Every structure is written in C-alpha cells, then in structure tokens.
N, C-alpha and C positions, 0 to 999 in steps of 0.2 A: 504494500500500500504506500502510495506517495502522497504526502500532505501538501507539499508545495513543489514548484518547479525547480527549486534550488536545493536538491537533495544530495548534491555531491559533497564529499568530505572537505575538499579544498575550499569551497564556498563557505562552509560552516566554520572552518578554521579561520579564514580571513575575516569573517564576520565577528567571531569571538575575539580574535586578536586585535581587531580594530577597536572593539568596545573596550578591551583591557587597556590599550594604549591611551584612549581618551580619558579613562577613569584615573589613570596614574597622575599624581601631582608632579610637576616638574621640580627638580632639586632646587632651582633658584627661587621658585615661588614660595617654598616653605621657609627659607631663610629670610626672604624679603618680608614676609608677613610678620616676622618677629616672634615666631613660635619658640617656645622653650625647647632646647635641645636635650637629648637624653644624656644622662650622666651615669657613670659607674663608680661606685665606692667599694674599695677593697677593705675588708675588715682587718684588724690587727692580727687575728688568728690566721687568716689567709696569707697575709704578708709573712708571718713567721713560718708557715708551711712552705712558701716559696723560697725563703732563705734557707731552710733546712734541706729542701730538695736540691737547691743549687750547691750547697756544701757536700751533699752526698754524691753529686756528679763529679766533683773535683777529685783528681787522683790522690790517693793516700800513699806517699812514697815509703813511709815507715812500714805500713802493712804489706806493701808489695815486696819489700826487702825481706821481711820476716817469712812471708809465704815462699819466696824463692829459696831461703835458707832451709826451710822445712822440706820443700820439694827435693832439693839437692840431697839432703840427709836421707830421705826415704829412698831416693834413687840409688844412693851409695850403700844403703843398708845400715847406716849408722844412727838412724833416728830411734831414740828410745823414749818410752813413755814411763812416767812415774805412776804406777797403778794406784797408789794411795791418794795422790793429788787428783787423779781422774775420778776416782770413786767419791772423794769429798765433794768435788764440783757437781757430780751427778746428784748426790743427796741434797746439797745446798739448793740446787736448781729445783728439785722436786718439792722440797719444803717451802721454798719461796712461792712456787706455783700454787701449793695447797693453801697458803695463807692469803694470797691475793685472790 
C-alpha cells in the first residue's frame, strides 16, 4: 500500500534531514543570545583520584630494580625465602582482613 507518491527512502531521508537541519540552532546564535554556558566542576575527591592515578602511571625505579634483582636471583637459583617471615605476613594479612 502506498500512502503518498513520495514513498522512496531517499525522499524520506532528505525530508527528515532537512527538518533536522532547520531545527538545529546555529552555534553563533546561542552565544549571541547571551545564554549561560555549561560548566563542569570537579570535586576535590575526583581531583585526588586523578592525582593518584597519575602517580600510579609514573614508573617506580626502586620497585623495578628490586623486581629485577629478585628475577635474576630466581633465574640463578639463589633466591631464598624466609619461611617464618612469609608465614607471619600471611597470618598478619588474614587477621587484618578479618578485623576490617
């Protein structure tokens, strides 16, 4: 069934796009009218998160050197763990998690 003689999709698209172009305000007309512009305010918490994120992205040379020493010791077969210190750290971590 055909309602009008302009049933082609190109005509419909041109009609719709033409209406959309007419409905859009021009960028210069909104600034000339003195309308208030949008503003964005970043909270102190968001600023702190941004700062911490930036710090996390910076390379940590001390950590990289320590990792390299451990990697080399493991590769050479000279890396030794202190079982008591490791067990203490595991227990301390488990107790801290239980309290929090």
